[in-house]
N, C-alpha and C positions, 0 to 999 in steps of 0.2 A: 503492499500499499504508499502511495504520496504521504510526503509529510504532508500537502494540504489534507490528503483523506484523515489521514491519522489524528490530525489537528480537530476534524470536525466529529472525527468518532470520540475521539475523549471529551469533547466540549460536549455531547449529545448524549450518548450513550449513559455514563454516571449520573444525570441529574434526572432524566427520564424513567430511569429504573428505580432511582429512590424514589421520585415523585408517584410513581404508581404502586412502590412496596406500602411507603405512605398511606396513600387512597383504598390502599386494600384495608390495611389495619383500622383504617377511621371506619370504613363501612361495616366489618366485622364488629367493630365498638357498638356501631350506633345497633345490629342487628341484634344482641347478644347480652345479658344481664351485666350491668343494672339498666345500661346507658337504652335500651330498647324500652324501659318505661316512658321515655320520650314521648314515644308514638300517638298517644290518644291528644295528647296537647297540639302535636305538632296536626292532628288530623280533625282539631276542633279549629285550627286554622284555614283550612282547604277546606271546610263543612261551611265555615263565615262565607267566605269568597263565595261558594256555589250556591248559596242563599240570597245572596243579592245582586244573582247575575239579571242581564236585561239585555235584548237581543241587540242593542249597538254597542255592546262590548263583547258578546259573543262573536258579532264580524270580526271587530278589531282585532280581538285577541286569536282568532281562527288566523288575521293575514300573518301577524309576527312569529307564532307557531311555526306558520308554512314557510314563513322566510327563514328558520332555522332547522327544516326537516333536513335529511339525508342529501334528496334527488337535488333540494335549491341550496344545499352547503358546497356539493363536489359540480356543482352545475357550476356556480357565482366564480367560485374558488379558480375553478379549470381557466372559466374565461381572464379572469384576473391574472393568473401567470403567466398565460401564453398572451393577453395585453403586455404583460413586464417585458417580457422575450422578445417578442415581436417589433415594437413599437423603437426598443432600445437596439435591436439586432444583436441582444444579448448581454447586453453591456450594464444591465441591473441583473444578475441573474441573482444577485445575492438579495434582492427586495421579494425575487420572485419566491428564491428558496427561504426566505422568512416565512413568507407569508402561505406557500404550501406546504411547509415542514411543520406551522406549526398548527393546521389544519390535520395533517395527519397525524402527528404524535399526539393533541387529544383525543383521537378518535381510536389510536393504538391505546392508550393508556384508560381510556372509559371499556374496551371491551372486552380486556384482562379485567376489568375490576367486576363489570358485570358476571364472569364468568366462574368470579370467587364468590361475589357478593349477592345472598338471595334475600332483597328486600319488596314487600307485596306495596303495592300501587296504592295511594290515599282514598279512604271508606267514601270519598265525595263519589255526584256523580261525572263521571267521565267523557266531558265531550268531544275528546278523542280515541281512537282505537287507539288500543292501548299495545307497543309492540311486543315480542317475546322477550323482553331484555329487563332488567331489576330494575326497580326506579331508583336505584341510589350507582351513579352521580344522574344527575339531569342531564341523557346526551348534546337535547337543542341547546339547553344552556353554553355547555362548552365548546357547540360549534359556532356558535353567536358568538362568543369572549371570541375566540381564534378567528374569524373570518372577519366579522365586521371591528373588534380589536383591531385585528393586524392591518385593516384597510384603514382605521382612524391613522394610526403608527407610521403608516407610509404618506398618508394625507399631507401629514406635518412635516416632513424629511421630504417629499419631491414638489408639493404645490406651493406657491407663490402667489401673492395678491391679497384683497380682501377678503375672498373665499374659502381661505385654508386654513384657519381656523373653526369656521361654524360647520363647513363639510367633514371637519376632524370630530365635529362635537355631537354632530350627527352619526356617523357612523359609529362611534362611541356608546351612544345612549338606544341602538339597536338592542344590544346583548340585554340591556335593564329591564326593556320591555320584551322579549322573548322571554326572561326568568319572571314577572309579573303573570304574562299570558300563562306559563305551563303553572302555575301555581292557580290562578282563575278557573282555568280550565281541569284542576284535578287531577291534573298526570304527576304533579311531583309531592315531595313534601318540604318543608323550608331548606331543610338542611340535605337533601336531595340536589335542589336549586345554588346553596351554597358551593358546595361538594363541586360541580358544575362548573360557575363561575372561577374557583381555585384550580380546577384541572384546564380551562383553557387561558387561565392567566401566566399558569406554570409554563404551558407548551411554548407561548409567545415569551416568554423571557429567555425559557430555554434557546429556541431559535436566534432570538437578539442578540445573545450571547454569541452562539454560533458563526454567524455572518453576518450583521451589522456594528456591533460595539466594535469589534477588532479593527473593523475597515477606518471607522469614524477615529478612532485614534490613533490610528498609524498615521493619518495623514492631517491630524486637525492642527497641528504644532506648526506643518510649514505649508501654509497658501499659498505664499508667495516668497520668493527666495530671489537673489540675487543671480546670476548665472554662475558658478563654480570655473573656475582656470582650470585647464585638461581637462583629462578623460580617464573614463568611468569602464570597466571589467569584472562584468559576471562571470566569474568561476563557481561553475555550480555540477551537483552529482545529479544524473540523471534518471538515478536510480529513486533518490531521497525527494529531488526538487521536479514538483509537476508543473505546466503552462500556466494556469492561474497563479500559481504563486511566483511565476518569473512575470507576468504581469502588473503583478503589486508591488515586485522589487521596481522595476522599471517607473513606475507612476513613481512611488518615492523618492525616487532618483532626482526626475524630474520635478516634483513639489519642493525638493532642497537645490533645486536648481544645473545639476546634471544635465548634459544630455541623453541621448540616447545611448543607452552600454552596448559594448560589443562582447556577445555572451559567449564562452568558453567552456564544453560539458568538457568534465575530467572522463577519465576512462581506465581500467585495469591498470592499465602501461603504466599510465598519469594521470597519480590521484588530485591531479590540482598544481605540483610544483610545478610543471615543463610549465603551465598555461600562465601561472603567476609570473613569472619569470620572463617569460615572451613580451606579458603586460608592461616590465620594468626595463623592456629594451626598447619595447615603443614607445617610453616617455610616459606611460599611464597614471594620472596621478592619484587613481582609488583601484584598488582590488576589493572587490564582494565577496565573501568567501559562502554559497552557497551550499551547507553540507552538514556534514557530522565531526566531529573531533578529526577524523583525517584527512578530509578536505582542507579544513582551517588550517593544521600542522602544517600540513604540505606546500602552502601557502606562505606562510610565517614563515619558514625555511628559505623561499624563495625571496622574500622581502625584505630580511632582516639586514641592517644594517645598509637599507637604501633607505631615499624620504620617499618612496612611494608608503600611503597610506593603506591599511586593512581593513574592510569593517565586516565582523563575521553577523553572519544571519543563521542562527540554528536551525537546523533541517533534519537533525541527526537525533538519537538516542541520549546517550551522553550528554555532549553539548558543554563541558565543562567550562572553558573557558567564557562562555557567553553568558553562565549561570554567573562566575563570577564578574564577570562586569556587568552585572546589574539589568542585562538585558532580559526584555521579558522573554515568553515561548514562542509565541505566533511570530513569521520570518516575516512580517512588512512591516509589523509594531517595531520588532529589535530592532531593523535598519535606521525606520523614524528615530527612534528614542537615541541609537550610536550618534548618528547625524548632526543632534542637536545639539551637542559639543564638540569643539576643537579637538583635534588627536594631539593626543599625547602617548607619551613612552615609556614603553612595560617589559622586563626582562624576557629573557626567553633561557631555555640549557640548552646544552649540547649533549647529546647521549650516545654512549659507546659502549660495549662491553661483546668478549666472545662471542662472532656469530652477528655480530650488529655495527652495518656499515655507519658512520659517524652521522646524527640526523639529529633536527632541531626537535623540542618538547616546548610545546606551550602552554600546558597544565599540569599532568602528573608524570609520573612513571613507577613500576613497581614488578617485585619480585615477590613471589608466594601465593596466596592465598585470594587476591584481588585478580593475580595475573590468571589464574585456574578457571576463578571462575566466568573473566570474560571470553575466554579460548573455549569455554564450555556453553557459552549462548548464542544460541543460533543465529542467524540474520532473522529468518521469521517471527521467530518469537520476539523479538527487539520491535521490529514493526508490527505486529500486535497488539503488545501488551507495553511497550513504553520499556521505562528502566524498570519497571518492576518484574520485566523476565529475565533479572540477574538473579533474583531470591532463591529459584528452586536448587540452580548450579552452589548458590552459595551455600546455601544448608548445607547439600552434598559432600561439600570439601572443608566442610569445619572440623570434621574427624582425622585431615590428614596429615603425616607424620610434620612434624617442626623441621624446620632445619637452622642450620647451626650457622650464623652468619657473621663476616671478617667487617668490622664499620672503618673504613677511615675517612677521618673530616679533614679535610684540609690538609696542613704540614702534621695534623697530631698522631701518639700513638695507636695503632689500632685498636679495636675494642670489641669483645666476642659477646655475641649473645644466641640463643637459641629464640626461634621467632615462627609465629605463622605466617605473618606479612609483614612486608616493609615500601613505604610509601615517600618518595620523593616528591613535594613537589612544589611549582611555582606559584601555586595558588592554593586554598586552602575549604574549598566548599564542595562536598559532592551534591547528588541529587537529595534535591527534597531542602535543601539549606543546611544539610549537616555539615557541619566542620570539622572536618579530620584533622585539621592543620590550623589550630586556632591563629596562631602567629603569621601566617604565610599572606604576602603580600605580590602581586607582579610588579610590584616597580623599586623595592628595598634592595636590590642588589646582591641578595643572599636567597638560599633554597631552605627548604624544611623538609626533614626525615621524619617519619612516625615508625618505628616498631611495635608490632601489635604482640604480645606472645599473652595469652591466657592461661592461668593455671588453676587445674583442681574442676570440679563439677560445676564449679562457679564461675569461671571464668568468662564465658562466652555471656552471659549474662550481664554479668559487671559490665562487661566491655559494651552491650550494646544500649545500658540503663547508662552510661557516662557516655556514648554519642548523642542519645537521645535527650538529655538533659543538659550537652555542653559543658560538664564537668570534667576536661579535661587535665587539669592544672597547668600551671605558669609554666611557659619556658622561656629559662633565663638568657640573657646575652653570651653573646661568644659561644664556645664550641660544650658547652658544660652540658650533663642530659637536663631534662625535667621534664613532667607532666606526671601525671597519678596512673597506678596500675590498674589495669594491663596496657597503659600505654608511655611510651619511653619519645620525648621527643628530644632531635636535635637542631641546630643551625651552621652551616656551612657554606660556603664560595663552589667548594668542590665535594663530594662523596662518591665514594666508591664502597658498594659493596660484594664480598664476594662470599658466594653461598658451598659447603661442604659436598652437595653433587648439582645435578640438573635441576635447575627448578623455572616452571612459569616466568614469559615476560612479558610485560607491556607498557606502550609509551602514546600514551595521551587515548589510551583505550583500544589501541590497536593491540591484537598479539602478537607475539615473535613467538621463533624457535627456542624452546627450553638452553639453559646454558647457565652459564655459573658468576658470572660476574656481567655487574650492572653499573658503571658510569655518568657521571652528569655534572655540567658542569655549566655557571650563572653563565651567562652574557647580558650584561646588566644595556638596560635601557636600546637593548638592539631590534626592537620592532615597533614603527608608528601606528597605532592603533586607534580606532572612532570609538571611545563610549563617553555614556554619559557622563558627566559632572558628576562628582561626587558619589556615585550611586557602586552599587555591590558590595557583596562580602567584603569583597577586600576594598574599598575605599581607595580607588586608583586615585596616583597623584594630579595634579592639574599643573603644576610647573612644569615648564620644560626641559627636555634634559639633552643635552647633544648625544648626536646619531654613533653607536660603535661600527666599526665600518670593518664587514665581512666577520663569518664564524670560524 
């Protein structure tokens, strides 16, 4: 699945599932003791409305009830979606997806809830034929809120002139009148109507969040920017970056004054380093890296020591550098957030070891448990589940035999330890905001090392608790160790790890052949990168730092 698809699934599926579960639980509570005792009181409401019926209101409520019937909602929603797509030649597909998605989502939730909850209709004489579904929730009201409420939202967004707000208010009034009509006609209890309203509103919110909210945030900060000097090149992983995402990237660049960018796809043979190097040779001022950590690292290697700036667009699973620079997970919004501030310089690390060609590390490198976990996590699992896909392999490797490590920090005497894993970082935060290296900053001129060596039955639970609560202890200045067991922290400009036997290794999330040695040396201020001012877990500095030429 592409980046845009994964992003939409993560935005829609979890809240929609939560909405369904909560509505089922509410329905079951209303139909079982003790809340089922409310039913006589609710029947009294519909009975009183039935007693006050008059022919004129019978006709009016029939019209509004019909406006929210399945046939009417499907027909009107289809026409509205097609009109949005045809009129704008697909440019308004997000608005169309918002409206159609809201109607479809509330219908799906409605069907699941009615299968799980059996609630009889009110005792009042019903003016309409009762469909073979539970009274809870009101499908008419949910559909009306999703359709006409969605039309009201789009009217506010798209229309201009004096009729904009009146038309939006008129569309928003329809669900209210539908709700009253369903009560008047004896079709639903008051709580059924309330639940239907909640169902429709929740569907609108979920689809707004998925299709419209991020789009607005991605570009609202830069409506009109002066043209930028120089050329932009977008280096993208075609497996992770789809066409709509690239179009949004182009739009953000245009909003910030950049001309139409050159697109350079990565390949198995060139994960981005060659394309970024060509961009430097051709005088590009900006390289936008759209992909996972591998794409970002490859581009960083080519740009190290140059005056060509890098903008990181997270399209992968880990996205460690993007997370530590304080960038949002949405690709277009991440680029817009990064371009808000001036470029500044951050450190890189140069890594090598037995069987490792010297290469750049922008975020983290590791040996042991973390590398074994990454090696055993399939691409398909990462595409489907995101970073939680790492959890099953992690649990499998917790019982792996500990390694004996020799740790060399700068020119200090070697240190000998037994550990489950060792991680060297230019940055400190993992997925979910967990700070494995609490003192790490990408612009401080040093690298941070953590050794994890849990002991006994409580070792791993204690490690997990300390990570979750951030109680990892203080890391002293210099080369002295610090931290709180089972974590031991060090800081140095050059760090060499030597294991007693071959171990899995990784650089920026990319698995390497097993080996015994992993060496990293910091290259201060090597990379010019766009990042939001003062944002991110590592608080990247804003003072200009001279470039370090070459690695």
